[in-house]
KEKE-3310 file (N, C-alpha, C; in steps of 0.2 Angstrom, whole numbers, plus 5000, padded with zeros to 4 digits):
npx = (5086:5069:5054:5044:5026:5011:5000:5006:5013:5005:4996:4993:5000:4994:4987:4985:4993:5005:5004:5003:5018:5025:5023:5029:5041:5044:5041:5052:5064:5064:5053:5038:5025:5008:4998:4985:4980:4979:4970:4968:4962:4966:4967:4974:4974:4960:4964:4959:4957:4971:4976:4971:4975:4990:4986:4981:4994:5001:4994:4997:4990:4993:5002:5004:4997:4980:4964:4961:4951:4947:4947:4936:4928:4930:4923:4910:4909:4907:4896:4887:4888:4884:4870:4866:4867:4863:4851:4853:4855:4866:4876:4891:4899:4896:4905:4922:4937:4948:4966:4965:4952:4955:4962:4951:4943:4952:4953:4940:4935:4945:4940:4927:4928:4929:4940:4938:4924:4913:4912:4902:4907:4902:4908:4913:4927:4935:4953:4957:4949:4949:4960:4961:4951:4955:4966:4961:4958:4945:4934:4933:4919:4915:4905:4898:4895:4878:4875:4875:4886:4882:4875:4861:4848:4844:4856:4866:4858:4862:4874:4876:4882:4879:4891:4891:4895:4894:4893:4900:4897:4899:4896:4896:4906:4920:4929:4922:4915:4900:4883:4872:4853:4843:4833:4839:4847:4840:4836:4846:4848:4837:4837:4850:4846:4836:4844:4853:4865:4879:4880:4893:4896:4903:4907:4914:4915:4902:4898:4904:4895:4886:4874:4864:4856:4868:4873:4874:4862:4864:4866:4860:4850:4839:4831:4825:4828:4839:4848:4852:4859:4871:4888:4896:4910:4919:4925:4939:4947:4944:4931:4937:4950:4962:4970:4982:4981:4977:4964:4950:4934:4924:4907:4894:4885:4886:4892:4900:4909:4916:4923:4930:4938:4947:4954:4960:4967:4979:4984:4986:4987:4982:4975:4985:4987:4986:4982:4968:4963:4963:4955:4943:4940:4937:4925:4917:4920:4917:4908:4910:4921:4919:4909:4914:4925:4917:4909:4922:4926:4913:4916:4924:4921:4911:4919:4927:4920:4914:4924:4931:4922:4923:4935:4944:4937:4933:4923:4907:4896:4886:4885:4896:4891:4895:4910:4927:4931:4934:4929:4931:4926:4939:4940:4939:4946:4959:4959:4961:4974:4980:4982:4984:4981:4974:4983:4994:4989:4989:5001:5007:5000:5007:5019:5021:5010:5013:5002:4997:4987:4976:4973:4960:4958:4962:4951:4943:4935:4942:4947:4944:4949:4953:4952:4956:4950:4954:4962:4970:4961:4968:4978:4970:4965:4975:4980:4969:4971:4983:4978:4971:4980:4986:4978:4975:4987)
npy = (5759:5767:5759:5758:5767:5758:5757:5759:5747:5738:5737:5730:5727:5732:5718:5716:5725:5719:5708:5712:5718:5706:5699:5709:5708:5692:5695:5703:5695:5688:5680:5676:5685:5684:5696:5697:5702:5716:5731:5740:5748:5743:5754:5767:5784:5795:5805:5819:5822:5821:5830:5842:5844:5847:5859:5867:5866:5875:5887:5892:5889:5878:5880:5884:5883:5875:5876:5868:5859:5858:5864:5876:5874:5862:5855:5860:5853:5839:5841:5844:5834:5823:5826:5827:5814:5805:5812:5819:5833:5840:5854:5862:5864:5853:5845:5836:5836:5823:5818:5805:5791:5783:5790:5799:5790:5786:5799:5802:5791:5795:5808:5802:5793:5788:5782:5764:5766:5755:5748:5741:5728:5721:5706:5700:5712:5728:5728:5738:5744:5738:5741:5753:5758:5754:5761:5773:5772:5763:5749:5734:5726:5712:5705:5691:5686:5680:5666:5673:5682:5694:5704:5704:5716:5706:5698:5710:5714:5704:5707:5721:5732:5742:5752:5755:5764:5766:5758:5752:5752:5744:5744:5741:5728:5727:5714:5707:5710:5708:5715:5725:5725:5740:5740:5729:5738:5749:5742:5739:5753:5758:5751:5755:5769:5768:5762:5774:5775:5780:5779:5773:5774:5767:5771:5769:5761:5763:5766:5756:5744:5730:5721:5727:5743:5758:5773:5763:5765:5777:5778:5789:5791:5785:5788:5802:5801:5791:5798:5808:5800:5797:5797:5799:5790:5793:5794:5797:5788:5773:5774:5783:5778:5784:5780:5784:5798:5801:5806:5809:5809:5816:5815:5822:5827:5843:5847:5837:5837:5851:5846:5837:5846:5854:5844:5838:5850:5847:5836:5834:5847:5851:5842:5836:5851:5851:5837:5839:5848:5840:5829:5839:5841:5827:5824:5835:5834:5825:5810:5799:5789:5782:5774:5767:5760:5751:5744:5737:5730:5723:5714:5706:5701:5693:5683:5679:5672:5661:5652:5651:5647:5632:5628:5614:5615:5626:5640:5650:5660:5667:5677:5690:5708:5718:5730:5725:5712:5694:5682:5669:5654:5643:5633:5619:5618:5619:5608:5599:5600:5599:5611:5619:5631:5647:5656:5649:5642:5652:5656:5645:5645:5659:5654:5642:5642:5655:5665:5680:5682:5687:5682:5677:5680:5692:5699:5697:5683:5668:5655:5658:5668:5683:5690:5700:5706:5717:5716:5714:5706:5694:5691:5687:5676:5668:5666:5660:5648:5643:5642:5631:5622:5621:5617:5604:5597)
npz = (4832:4832:4833:4818:4815:4822:4813:4802:4802:4802:4791:4776:4760:4744:4736:4722:4717:4720:4712:4701:4699:4703:4692:4681:4684:4682:4669:4665:4667:4655:4654:4645:4650:4652:4659:4669:4680:4682:4686:4673:4659:4643:4634:4625:4633:4626:4610:4610:4624:4628:4620:4626:4637:4634:4627:4640:4645:4637:4637:4649:4660:4671:4679:4694:4711:4712:4718:4733:4732:4718:4702:4698:4685:4683:4695:4693:4681:4684:4690:4682:4673:4680:4682:4668:4664:4676:4679:4691:4702:4708:4718:4714:4724:4731:4725:4727:4720:4719:4720:4712:4712:4722:4734:4735:4742:4753:4760:4762:4774:4783:4786:4791:4800:4817:4830:4832:4826:4817:4801:4789:4776:4762:4755:4738:4740:4735:4735:4744:4752:4766:4771:4771:4778:4791:4793:4796:4808:4810:4811:4801:4796:4789:4777:4773:4755:4747:4736:4723:4725:4730:4743:4755:4763:4775:4778:4780:4793:4802:4802:4808:4819:4836:4833:4821:4808:4794:4777:4764:4746:4731:4715:4697:4703:4708:4713:4705:4693:4696:4697:4705:4705:4702:4711:4720:4726:4732:4739:4750:4751:4759:4771:4775:4778:4787:4797:4800:4794:4784:4766:4757:4741:4727:4713:4702:4690:4684:4672:4664:4660:4654:4642:4646:4651:4649:4658:4675:4686:4698:4716:4720:4714:4721:4730:4739:4754:4754:4745:4754:4763:4758:4749:4735:4725:4713:4696:4680:4678:4675:4665:4655:4652:4659:4670:4673:4676:4688:4694:4702:4712:4725:4728:4739:4754:4758:4771:4774:4760:4764:4775:4769:4761:4770:4777:4765:4761:4770:4766:4750:4744:4731:4717:4701:4691:4677:4674:4679:4668:4659:4663:4663:4650:4646:4652:4647:4634:4617:4618:4613:4612:4625:4623:4612:4618:4627:4620:4615:4627:4630:4619:4621:4636:4630:4623:4631:4643:4640:4637:4649:4659:4655:4657:4668:4684:4686:4691:4689:4696:4687:4671:4672:4672:4672:4675:4672:4675:4681:4692:4697:4705:4710:4718:4716:4705:4713:4720:4710:4705:4718:4728:4742:4746:4740:4735:4734:4723:4713:4713:4706:4694:4688:4686:4680:4669:4666:4667:4674:4689:4703:4720:4727:4742:4744:4741:4752:4750:4749:4738:4728:4711:4705:4688:4676:4660:4653:4644:4625:4615:4607:4617:4628:4623:4621:4634:4639:4633:4638:4652:4651:4647:4658:4666:4662:4663)
capx = (5080:5063:5049:5037:5018:5008:4996:5011:5016:4999:4993:4993:5001:4989:4989:4983:4999:5009:5002:5007:5024:5027:5023:5033:5049:5045:5044:5058:5067:5063:5048:5031:5018:5000:4995:4979:4980:4980:4964:4968:4960:4973:4967:4977:4969:4959:4967:4956:4960:4978:4977:4966:4981:4993:4984:4981:5000:5004:4991:4999:4985:4994:5009:5002:4991:4973:4959:4961:4945:4948:4946:4928:4927:4928:4919:4904:4907:4906:4889:4883:4888:4878:4864:4865:4868:4859:4845:4852:4854:4871:4880:4899:4901:4896:4911:4928:4940:4955:4972:4962:4947:4960:4964:4945:4940:4955:4952:4933:4938:4949:4935:4922:4929:4933:4943:4933:4919:4913:4911:4901:4912:4901:4912:4921:4927:4940:4957:4960:4944:4949:4966:4960:4945:4960:4972:4957:4956:4939:4935:4929:4914:4915:4898:4898:4888:4874:4880:4878:4891:4879:4872:4856:4848:4844:4863:4868:4853:4865:4881:4877:4881:4878:4895:4891:4893:4894:4892:4902:4894:4902:4892:4898:4909:4928:4932:4917:4910:4893:4879:4866:4849:4841:4828:4842:4853:4837:4833:4851:4848:4832:4840:4854:4842:4833:4849:4855:4873:4882:4881:4900:4894:4910:4903:4919:4914:4897:4898:4906:4891:4885:4869:4859:4858:4872:4877:4870:4859:4868:4863:4858:4844:4835:4825:4829:4832:4845:4853:4855:4864:4875:4893:4898:4915:4919:4933:4940:4952:4942:4928:4941:4957:4964:4973:4988:4982:4976:4959:4943:4930:4918:4900:4891:4882:4891:4896:4905:4914:4920:4928:4937:4942:4951:4960:4964:4972:4985:4987:4989:4987:4977:4976:4989:4983:4986:4976:4962:4961:4962:4947:4938:4939:4933:4917:4913:4919:4914:4909:4910:4926:4918:4905:4918:4929:4913:4909:4926:4925:4907:4916:4931:4918:4908:4923:4932:4917:4913:4933:4933:4919:4923:4941:4942:4938:4931:4916:4906:4888:4882:4890:4896:4887:4899:4919:4931:4934:4930:4929:4929:4929:4943:4942:4940:4954:4964:4961:4965:4981:4984:4985:4981:4978:4972:4990:4999:4987:4990:5009:5010:4998:5011:5027:5019:5005:5014:4998:4995:4980:4976:4970:4953:4959:4964:4946:4938:4934:4946:4945:4942:4954:4952:4957:4955:4949:4955:4969:4968:4958:4972:4982:4965:4964:4982:4979:4965:4974:4989:4976:4967:4985:4989:4973:4974:4994)
capy = (5762:5767:5756:5761:5768:5752:5758:5755:5739:5733:5737:5726:5731:5730:5712:5719:5729:5715:5704:5715:5718:5699:5698:5713:5705:5688:5697:5705:5689:5687:5676:5681:5683:5687:5700:5699:5706:5723:5734:5744:5747:5743:5758:5774:5790:5798:5810:5825:5823:5823:5838:5847:5844:5851:5866:5869:5869:5882:5894:5894:5885:5874:5882:5886:5880:5876:5876:5861:5855:5856:5870:5878:5873:5853:5854:5861:5849:5833:5841:5844:5826:5819:5828:5823:5806:5801:5817:5820:5839:5843:5860:5862:5863:5846:5840:5839:5833:5823:5813:5799:5789:5779:5796:5800:5785:5788:5805:5802:5788:5800:5812:5800:5789:5789:5776:5760:5765:5749:5748:5736:5728:5716:5703:5702:5719:5730:5726:5745:5747:5737:5743:5763:5761:5753:5767:5779:5769:5759:5741:5730:5720:5709:5703:5685:5687:5675:5663:5678:5687:5701:5704:5705:5717:5701:5696:5715:5713:5700:5710:5728:5735:5747:5756:5755:5771:5765:5753:5751:5749:5745:5742:5735:5726:5725:5709:5701:5712:5709:5723:5724:5728:5746:5737:5728:5743:5752:5739:5742:5760:5759:5747:5760:5774:5763:5761:5779:5774:5783:5774:5776:5771:5768:5770:5770:5757:5763:5768:5749:5739:5726:5718:5732:5752:5761:5770:5759:5769:5780:5778:5796:5792:5780:5791:5808:5798:5787:5804:5811:5797:5794:5798:5794:5790:5790:5796:5796:5782:5768:5776:5786:5776:5789:5778:5787:5805:5803:5812:5806:5815:5814:5819:5821:5832:5852:5847:5831:5840:5854:5843:5833:5850:5855:5839:5838:5854:5847:5830:5834:5854:5852:5838:5841:5854:5846:5831:5842:5851:5835:5828:5844:5838:5819:5825:5840:5832:5821:5804:5792:5784:5779:5769:5761:5755:5748:5738:5732:5725:5718:5709:5703:5696:5686:5680:5674:5670:5652:5648:5651:5644:5627:5624:5610:5615:5634:5640:5656:5661:5669:5680:5697:5713:5726:5731:5722:5706:5688:5681:5661:5650:5639:5627:5612:5618:5617:5601:5595:5604:5598:5616:5619:5639:5652:5660:5642:5640:5658:5656:5639:5648:5662:5650:5637:5645:5662:5670:5683:5683:5688:5679:5678:5680:5698:5705:5693:5677:5663:5650:5663:5672:5688:5689:5706:5706:5723:5714:5712:5698:5689:5690:5685:5669:5664:5665:5653:5640:5642:5639:5625:5615:5619:5612:5597:5595)
capz = (4829:4835:4827:4813:4819:4822:4808:4795:4803:4803:4785:4770:4753:4739:4732:4715:4713:4721:4707:4693:4699:4701:4683:4679:4687:4679:4661:4666:4667:4650:4651:4641:4655:4651:4666:4670:4687:4685:4685:4670:4652:4639:4629:4626:4633:4620:4608:4612:4631:4629:4617:4631:4643:4630:4627:4646:4648:4632:4639:4657:4665:4676:4684:4701:4715:4710:4724:4735:4730:4713:4699:4698:4681:4683:4699:4689:4674:4688:4694:4676:4670:4685:4679:4661:4664:4680:4681:4698:4703:4715:4716:4713:4732:4734:4722:4728:4716:4722:4717:4712:4718:4729:4738:4738:4747:4759:4763:4766:4778:4788:4788:4792:4805:4822:4832:4835:4821:4812:4793:4784:4770:4759:4751:4739:4740:4732:4741:4748:4755:4772:4774:4772:4785:4797:4794:4798:4815:4809:4812:4796:4797:4782:4777:4767:4751:4743:4729:4717:4726:4733:4749:4756:4770:4780:4779:4785:4798:4806:4804:4809:4826:4838:4833:4814:4805:4787:4774:4758:4741:4725:4710:4697:4707:4708:4708:4701:4687:4698:4695:4708:4701:4706:4718:4726:4728:4735:4747:4756:4754:4762:4777:4778:4781:4793:4803:4800:4792:4778:4760:4754:4735:4724:4706:4696:4685:4684:4664:4661:4661:4648:4642:4650:4647:4653:4663:4679:4690:4705:4722:4720:4710:4722:4735:4744:4760:4752:4743:4759:4768:4751:4746:4729:4723:4705:4694:4676:4678:4670:4659:4649:4650:4662:4676:4675:4676:4694:4695:4705:4714:4729:4729:4745:4758:4758:4779:4770:4756:4767:4779:4766:4758:4776:4777:4758:4760:4772:4762:4745:4743:4725:4711:4698:4687:4669:4675:4681:4663:4654:4665:4661:4643:4646:4655:4643:4625:4613:4622:4607:4615:4630:4619:4607:4623:4631:4615:4614:4632:4630:4615:4626:4639:4628:4621:4636:4647:4639:4637:4656:4662:4652:4661:4674:4691:4687:4690:4689:4696:4682:4667:4675:4667:4673:4676:4668:4679:4680:4699:4696:4710:4708:4724:4712:4702:4717:4721:4704:4706:4724:4731:4747:4746:4733:4735:4731:4715:4709:4711:4702:4687:4685:4686:4675:4664:4664:4668:4682:4693:4709:4725:4731:4748:4744:4740:4757:4746:4746:4732:4722:4710:4699:4681:4671:4654:4650:4639:4620:4612:4608:4624:4631:4620:4623:4641:4641:4631:4645:4658:4649:4646:4665:4671:4660:4663)
cpx = (5073:5058:5045:5031:5016:5004:5001:5012:5010:4996:4996:4995:4995:4991:4988:4990:5004:5010:5006:5015:5028:5029:5028:5039:5050:5046:5050:5065:5068:5058:5043:5026:5012:4997:4987:4975:4980:4972:4963:4966:4967:4973:4971:4970:4966:4961:4967:4957:4967:4980:4975:4973:4986:4992:4982:4989:5003:5000:4993:4994:4987:5001:5010:4998:4984:4969:4961:4955:4944:4946:4939:4926:4925:4925:4912:4903:4905:4898:4885:4883:4883:4873:4862:4864:4863:4852:4844:4856:4860:4875:4887:4902:4901:4900:4917:4930:4947:4959:4970:4959:4951:4959:4956:4942:4945:4954:4945:4932:4941:4944:4928:4920:4931:4935:4937:4927:4918:4910:4908:4903:4907:4907:4909:4919:4934:4945:4958:4956:4946:4954:4964:4954:4950:4964:4968:4956:4947:4940:4930:4924:4913:4909:4900:4893:4885:4880:4879:4881:4889:4876:4865:4853:4847:4850:4866:4865:4858:4872:4881:4878:4880:4884:4895:4891:4893:4894:4895:4901:4898:4900:4892:4903:4916:4929:4928:4914:4903:4888:4874:4861:4848:4837:4832:4846:4846:4835:4838:4850:4843:4833:4846:4853:4839:4839:4855:4863:4873:4883:4888:4897:4901:4908:4908:4919:4906:4895:4900:4901:4889:4878:4863:4861:4864:4871:4872:4868:4863:4864:4860:4852:4839:4829:4830:4832:4839:4850:4856:4859:4871:4881:4897:4905:4917:4925:4934:4944:4949:4937:4931:4948:4962:4968:4979:4988:4979:4970:4952:4940:4926:4911:4896:4888:4888:4894:4902:4910:4919:4924:4933:4942:4947:4956:4964:4969:4980:4988:4991:4989:4981:4979:4981:4984:4982:4981:4969:4959:4960:4957:4943:4935:4936:4926:4915:4914:4916:4914:4910:4915:4923:4914:4907:4922:4923:4910:4916:4927:4919:4910:4921:4926:4915:4912:4927:4928:4915:4919:4933:4929:4920:4930:4939:4942:4935:4924:4913:4897:4883:4888:4890:4893:4891:4906:4921:4934:4930:4933:4928:4931:4933:4945:4944:4946:4960:4965:4963:4972:4985:4986:4980:4978:4978:4979:4995:4997:4990:4998:5011:5005:5002:5016:5026:5016:5008:5008:4996:4988:4980:4972:4965:4954:4960:4957:4940:4934:4939:4943:4942:4949:4951:4956:4952:4954:4951:4962:4968:4964:4963:4976:4977:4964:4969:4981:4975:4967:4978:4986:4973:4973:4987:4985:4975:4983:4994)
cpy = (5760:5763:5760:5762:5760:5753:5756:5748:5735:5732:5732:5728:5728:5723:5714:5720:5723:5710:5706:5716:5711:5698:5702:5709:5698:5691:5701:5701:5685:5681:5679:5677:5687:5692:5700:5701:5711:5726:5740:5743:5747:5748:5764:5780:5793:5804:5817:5827:5825:5831:5843:5849:5849:5859:5870:5872:5876:5887:5896:5892:5883:5875:5881:5881:5880:5876:5869:5856:5853:5863:5871:5874:5864:5853:5854:5856:5842:5835:5840:5836:5822:5820:5827:5816:5802:5806:5819:5827:5840:5851:5857:5861:5857:5842:5841:5834:5830:5819:5807:5797:5784:5786:5797:5797:5785:5793:5804:5797:5791:5805:5809:5796:5791:5783:5772:5762:5758:5751:5741:5735:5721:5713:5700:5708:5720:5730:5733:5746:5746:5740:5751:5763:5759:5758:5773:5776:5764:5752:5740:5725:5716:5705:5697:5686:5681:5671:5667:5682:5694:5700:5706:5711:5713:5699:5702:5717:5709:5703:5717:5728:5741:5754:5757:5761:5772:5759:5754:5748:5748:5741:5747:5735:5725:5721:5705:5701:5711:5717:5723:5728:5735:5742:5734:5734:5748:5749:5739:5748:5761:5757:5752:5766:5773:5764:5768:5778:5778:5778:5778:5770:5773:5766:5770:5765:5757:5764:5761:5744:5735:5722:5722:5739:5754:5770:5767:5767:5770:5777:5784:5796:5788:5784:5797:5807:5796:5793:5807:5809:5792:5798:5795:5795:5789:5795:5796:5791:5775:5770:5779:5784:5781:5788:5782:5796:5807:5809:5808:5811:5812:5819:5818:5828:5838:5850:5842:5835:5847:5852:5842:5841:5853:5850:5838:5843:5852:5840:5830:5841:5853:5845:5840:5845:5853:5842:5835:5846:5846:5831:5831:5842:5832:5822:5829:5838:5827:5814:5797:5786:5780:5771:5765:5756:5750:5743:5733:5726:5722:5712:5704:5699:5691:5683:5674:5670:5662:5650:5647:5647:5633:5624:5621:5614:5624:5636:5647:5656:5663:5673:5687:5702:5720:5725:5729:5716:5701:5687:5674:5658:5644:5633:5620:5611:5616:5611:5597:5596:5602:5605:5617:5628:5642:5653:5654:5641:5644:5659:5651:5643:5653:5658:5645:5639:5651:5666:5673:5685:5685:5684:5681:5682:5689:5703:5700:5686:5671:5658:5652:5666:5677:5689:5696:5704:5712:5722:5714:5706:5692:5686:5686:5676:5665:5662:5660:5647:5639:5639:5633:5620:5616:5615:5605:5594:5590)
cpz = (4831:4828:4824:4817:4817:4816:4803:4796:4801:4795:4780:4764:4749:4735:4725:4712:4714:4717:4702:4694:4700:4694:4680:4678:4683:4671:4660:4664:4659:4648:4647:4646:4652:4658:4666:4677:4688:4682:4679:4662:4648:4634:4630:4629:4627:4618:4611:4620:4631:4626:4622:4635:4640:4630:4634:4646:4643:4634:4647:4663:4672:4679:4691:4703:4712:4719:4727:4734:4722:4708:4698:4691:4680:4687:4696:4684:4677:4688:4686:4673:4674:4684:4673:4660:4670:4682:4688:4697:4710:4712:4716:4719:4736:4730:4725:4723:4720:4718:4715:4714:4724:4734:4740:4744:4753:4762:4766:4772:4784:4791:4792:4799:4810:4824:4834:4830:4818:4805:4790:4778:4768:4754:4744:4738:4738:4737:4747:4753:4764:4775:4775:4778:4791:4798:4796:4805:4815:4809:4806:4797:4791:4783:4770:4762:4750:4739:4722:4718:4728:4739:4751:4763:4776:4783:4784:4792:4804:4809:4809:4818:4831:4837:4824:4812:4797:4784:4765:4752:4735:4720:4703:4700:4706:4715:4703:4695:4689:4699:4698:4707:4706:4712:4722:4730:4733:4742:4752:4757:4759:4769:4778:4780:4787:4800:4804:4799:4785:4772:4758:4747:4729:4718:4701:4692:4682:4675:4660:4663:4653:4648:4645:4649:4654:4653:4669:4684:4697:4710:4723:4719:4713:4726:4738:4749:4758:4750:4749:4764:4762:4749:4741:4728:4716:4702:4685:4673:4672:4664:4653:4649:4654:4668:4678:4677:4683:4696:4697:4708:4720:4728:4735:4747:4758:4765:4776:4766:4759:4772:4776:4762:4763:4777:4770:4759:4765:4771:4755:4742:4737:4720:4707:4693:4680:4668:4674:4674:4657:4657:4664:4653:4642:4647:4650:4636:4623:4617:4618:4609:4621:4627:4615:4612:4626:4626:4615:4620:4632:4624:4617:4630:4636:4624:4627:4641:4647:4639:4645:4660:4660:4655:4667:4681:4691:4686:4693:4691:4692:4677:4670:4669:4669:4675:4669:4671:4679:4689:4699:4704:4708:4713:4720:4709:4706:4719:4717:4704:4712:4726:4736:4748:4739:4731:4731:4723:4711:4707:4706:4693:4682:4683:4681:4669:4662:4663:4673:4683:4700:4713:4726:4736:4750:4745:4746:4756:4744:4742:4728:4718:4705:4693:4679:4665:4650:4647:4632:4618:4611:4613:4626:4629:4621:4631:4643:4637:4636:4650:4656:4649:4654:4668:4669:4662:4671)
residu = (UNK:UNK:UNK:UNK:UNK:UNK:UNK:UNK:UNK:UNK:UNK:UNK:UNK:UNK:UNK:UNK:UNK:UNK:UNK:UNK:UNK:UNK:UNK:UNK:UNK:UNK:UNK:UNK:UNK:UNK:UNK:UNK:UNK:UNK:UNK:UNK:UNK:UNK:UNK:UNK:UNK:UNK:UNK:UNK:UNK:UNK:UNK:UNK:UNK:UNK:UNK:UNK:UNK:UNK:UNK:UNK:UNK:UNK:UNK:UNK:UNK:UNK:UNK:UNK:UNK:UNK:UNK:UNK:UNK:UNK:UNK:UNK:UNK:UNK:UNK:UNK:UNK:UNK:UNK:UNK:UNK:UNK:UNK:UNK:UNK:UNK:UNK:UNK:UNK:UNK:UNK:UNK:UNK:UNK:UNK:UNK:UNK:UNK:UNK:UNK:UNK:UNK:UNK:UNK:UNK:UNK:UNK:UNK:UNK:UNK:UNK:UNK:UNK:UNK:UNK:UNK:UNK:UNK:UNK:UNK:UNK:UNK:UNK:UNK:UNK:UNK:UNK:UNK:UNK:UNK:UNK:UNK:UNK:UNK:UNK:UNK:UNK:UNK:UNK:UNK:UNK:UNK:UNK:UNK:UNK:UNK:UNK:UNK:UNK:UNK:UNK:UNK:UNK:UNK:UNK:UNK:UNK:UNK:UNK:UNK:UNK:UNK:UNK:UNK:UNK:UNK:UNK:UNK:UNK:UNK:UNK:UNK:UNK:UNK:UNK:UNK:UNK:UNK:UNK:UNK:UNK:UNK:UNK:UNK:UNK:UNK:UNK:UNK:UNK:UNK:UNK:UNK:UNK:UNK:UNK:UNK:UNK:UNK:UNK:UNK:UNK:UNK:UNK:UNK:UNK:UNK:UNK:UNK:UNK:UNK:UNK:UNK:UNK:UNK:UNK:UNK:UNK:UNK:UNK:UNK:UNK:UNK:UNK:UNK:UNK:UNK:UNK:UNK:UNK:UNK:UNK:UNK:UNK:UNK:UNK:UNK:UNK:UNK:UNK:UNK:UNK:UNK:UNK:UNK:UNK:UNK:UNK:UNK:UNK:UNK:UNK:UNK:UNK:UNK:UNK:UNK:UNK:UNK:UNK:UNK:UNK:UNK:UNK:UNK:UNK:UNK:UNK:UNK:UNK:UNK:UNK:UNK:UNK:UNK:UNK:UNK:UNK:UNK:UNK:UNK:UNK:UNK:UNK:UNK:UNK:UNK:UNK:UNK:UNK:UNK:UNK:UNK:UNK:UNK:UNK:UNK:UNK:UNK:UNK:UNK:UNK:UNK:UNK:UNK:UNK:UNK:UNK:UNK:UNK:UNK:UNK:UNK:UNK:UNK:UNK:UNK:UNK:UNK:UNK:UNK:UNK:UNK:UNK:UNK:UNK:UNK:UNK:UNK:UNK:UNK:UNK:UNK:UNK:UNK:UNK:UNK:UNK:UNK:UNK:UNK:UNK:UNK:UNK:UNK:UNK:UNK:UNK:UNK:UNK:UNK:UNK:UNK:UNK:UNK:UNK:UNK:UNK:UNK:UNK:UNK:UNK:UNK:UNK:UNK:UNK:UNK:UNK:UNK:UNK:UNK:UNK:UNK:UNK:UNK:UNK:UNK:UNK:UNK:UNK:UNK:UNK:UNK:UNK:UNK:UNK:UNK:UNK:UNK:UNK:UNK:UNK:UNK:UNK)
# end
């Protein structure tokens, strides 16, 4: 039998999905596992959004193909929402709706990169960025962060090459919950403009910020020059608890969105029509559910953060301010438990403490683990008790 393509053989599976699958397998065998490895809100999609989907079905609005780039009302709603929340004006033809934000990123790298192009990827980074860049023929340039888990223009200066075409930024950050200040983002944006790089700004967690005003300022708010170089990725999955509906979008210059439309016409045809009408309601309907979910995430963070930092060998540079993740350094904890790799430590945590987390290697930073607090308060408290007992045993 002929071998599969080199790109398929080289790509690594998603570490977050693998962690979730291991947890599910253990649960299926009868073990009570608390899964803190998945980046999914534990809330139900708000009722009004689900009702909008039902109404679209009953009105026979979802039985056929839609425009590849999404239905016009949804693209306009994305533009209107951006103007209302960020005071940024874009037109509907600068918006492309995709089958989830992950597909938005994948398609964008296919449009953006030629074989051999370099992309700056500050660590820690979401697991799929690196693999998607490689699948498009690009080369990943990892940039190690400071102790604050952020990067500076000076660090980027040391990493950039003549072949660099783009930098990927994610704030609030997955996996750490770290949030860049507007001044820090502007400094990086100005640096990228000076080097004539694309800025891929993943703002999927922009509404999920704590101890600071929400939403987090978009890269599109910082200057006209930065806006001209910026492509924003966003969607409804995190803000509206709609992970299963698979609706994301790209906002960028018309040349980029036009190219995306052509590529997506051969990849997905269009996002699911019923999900588009649900997303339309999410953006245009009552936003009270967003504030309610944010308040719950804030309460969980306030509860779990001191308990986590009190665990033997677990350290964090500062309390996170966004998303719903904690990314502690566990190097000392590994030494206490005589583990030589983070993967070994994570496996023991799962098998002995019955808590599922994700090893930091997947995010570009070994000796860290990612833990989601998108679980109910009682589960989080139980998980902290189990981890404490594990570390003291």
